[in-house]
C-alpha positions as CSV (number, residue, x, y, z in Angstrom):
1,M,246.3,-41.6,29.2
2,I,243.0,-43.1,28.1
3,E,240.2,-40.5,27.8
4,Y,236.6,-41.2,28.6
5,E,235.6,-40.6,25.0
6,D,238.1,-43.3,23.8
7,I,236.5,-45.9,26.2
8,M,233.1,-45.1,24.9
9,K,234.1,-45.3,21.2
10,D,235.7,-48.7,21.7
11,S,233.1,-50.3,24.0
12,P,231.6,-53.5,22.8
13,Y,228.7,-53.4,25.3
14,L,225.4,-51.6,25.1
15,I,225.4,-51.1,28.9
16,C,228.5,-48.8,28.7
17,Y,226.5,-46.4,26.6
18,L,223.5,-46.6,28.8
19,I,225.5,-46.0,31.9
20,S,227.2,-43.0,30.2
21,L,223.8,-41.5,29.4
22,T,222.5,-42.1,32.9
23,K,225.5,-40.6,34.6
24,T,225.7,-37.5,32.4
25,H,222.0,-37.0,32.7
26,D,222.1,-37.3,36.5
27,F,224.9,-34.8,36.6
28,Y,222.9,-32.4,34.5
29,I,219.5,-32.8,36.3
30,N,221.1,-32.9,39.8
31,K,222.8,-29.6,39.2
32,H,219.4,-28.0,38.5
33,I,217.7,-29.7,41.4
34,K,220.4,-28.6,43.8
35,N,220.7,-25.0,42.6
36,E,217.1,-24.2,41.6
37,T,214.7,-26.3,43.7
38,E,214.1,-27.2,47.3
39,I,214.1,-30.9,46.8
40,L,216.9,-33.4,47.0
41,P,218.0,-35.5,44.0
42,S,216.7,-38.6,45.7
43,Q,213.2,-37.0,45.8
44,Y,213.2,-36.1,42.1
45,Y,211.3,-39.2,40.8
46,M,208.7,-39.0,43.6
47,L,207.9,-35.4,42.7
48,L,207.6,-36.1,39.0
49,F,205.5,-39.2,39.6
50,L,203.2,-37.2,41.8
51,Y,203.0,-34.5,39.1
52,H,201.7,-37.1,36.6
53,E,199.6,-39.1,39.1
54,M,198.1,-36.3,41.2
55,G,196.0,-37.6,44.1
56,T,197.7,-41.0,44.4
57,N,198.7,-42.5,47.7
58,Q,202.1,-43.1,49.3
59,S,202.1,-46.8,48.8
60,D,201.6,-46.5,45.1
61,I,204.3,-43.9,44.9
62,A,206.7,-46.1,46.8
63,K,206.1,-49.0,44.5
64,A,206.4,-46.9,41.4
65,C,209.7,-45.3,42.6
66,L,211.1,-48.6,44.0
67,M,211.3,-47.2,47.5
68,D,210.0,-48.3,50.9
69,R,207.0,-46.6,52.3
70,S,209.0,-45.1,55.2
71,G,211.4,-43.4,52.8
72,V,208.5,-41.9,50.9
73,S,206.8,-40.8,54.1
74,R,210.0,-39.0,55.2
75,A,210.3,-37.3,51.8
76,F,206.7,-36.2,51.9
77,K,207.0,-34.8,55.4
78,E,209.8,-32.6,53.9
79,F,207.7,-31.8,50.9
80,E,204.8,-30.7,53.2
81,E,207.1,-28.5,55.3
82,K,208.4,-26.8,52.2
83,G,204.9,-26.2,50.9
84,L,205.2,-28.6,47.9
85,I,202.4,-31.0,48.7
86,T,199.2,-31.4,50.7
87,R,198.2,-34.7,52.3
88,E,194.6,-35.7,53.0
89,I,193.3,-38.9,54.5
90,D,191.9,-41.1,51.7
91,E,188.1,-41.5,52.1
92,N,188.3,-45.0,50.7
93,N,191.1,-46.1,53.0
94,K,191.4,-44.2,56.3
95,R,195.0,-45.5,56.8
96,A,196.3,-43.9,53.6
97,Y,196.9,-40.4,52.5
98,K,196.0,-38.9,49.1
99,I,198.9,-36.7,48.0
100,E,198.6,-33.6,45.8
101,L,201.0,-31.0,44.7
102,T,200.5,-27.4,45.7
103,Q,201.0,-24.6,43.2
104,K,204.6,-24.4,44.3
105,G,205.0,-28.2,43.8
106,I,203.5,-28.0,40.4
107,E,205.8,-25.1,39.4
108,T,208.8,-27.1,40.6
109,A,207.8,-30.2,38.6
110,Q,207.1,-28.1,35.5
111,F,210.6,-26.5,35.9
112,L,212.2,-29.9,36.1
113,E,210.2,-31.2,33.1
114,K,211.5,-28.2,31.1
115,K,215.0,-29.2,32.0
116,E,214.3,-32.8,31.0
117,S,213.0,-31.5,27.6
118,E,216.1,-29.4,27.2
119,W,218.3,-32.5,27.9
120,D,216.3,-34.7,25.5
121,D,216.5,-32.0,22.7
122,M,220.3,-31.6,23.2
123,I,220.9,-35.4,23.1
124,Q,218.7,-35.9,20.0
125,E,219.5,-32.8,18.0
126,E,222.4,-34.2,15.9
127,L,221.0,-37.7,15.4
128,N,219.5,-38.7,12.1
129,I,216.4,-40.2,13.9
130,S,213.3,-38.5,15.1
131,K,212.6,-38.2,18.7
132,D,209.6,-40.5,18.4
133,D,211.7,-43.2,16.6
134,L,214.5,-42.8,19.2
135,Y,211.9,-43.3,22.0
136,N,210.4,-46.3,20.3
137,L,213.8,-47.9,19.9
138,L,214.8,-47.3,23.5
139,S,211.4,-48.6,24.6
140,K,211.9,-51.8,22.6
141,I,215.4,-52.2,24.2
142,S,214.0,-51.7,27.7
143,L,211.1,-54.0,27.2
144,K,213.3,-56.7,25.7
145,S,215.6,-56.4,28.7
146,L,212.6,-56.8,31.1
147,E,211.3,-59.8,29.1
148,F,214.8,-61.5,29.1
149,N,215.1,-61.1,32.9
150,R,211.6,-62.4,33.6
151,K,212.2,-65.5,31.5
152,K,215.7,-66.2,32.9
153,F,215.3,-65.2,36.6
């Protein structure tokens, strides 16, 4: 029987390694989300984006998270009911809401960021490359991929 590790060792494609990282990361972070927070895994990126861009509006969050506005609106209704956010009408645009995390929302985001740091440290600990160099390399790969797709498609 072929083991997962054997497939990864013999893979000739970069994408196989990236998918493996993504899948194992999702398993790790989703376990913490489900067991230790009140959000859903599908709401994770919205919460962290909001943590870093406090006071932004739903449209910007939808664009940044590659979601439609109605999905973000539903998630934020749940966030509000759970005491994670407050929504106020934007004074510059009466049709938009400015969203801010409550203290509970901030604590949830900080908890998840701590788990992300633990994941990053665990992945990076046995590599012979600094975390900064690893991030720079991954950034170059990601930007090259974006550039390639923009030129070709």
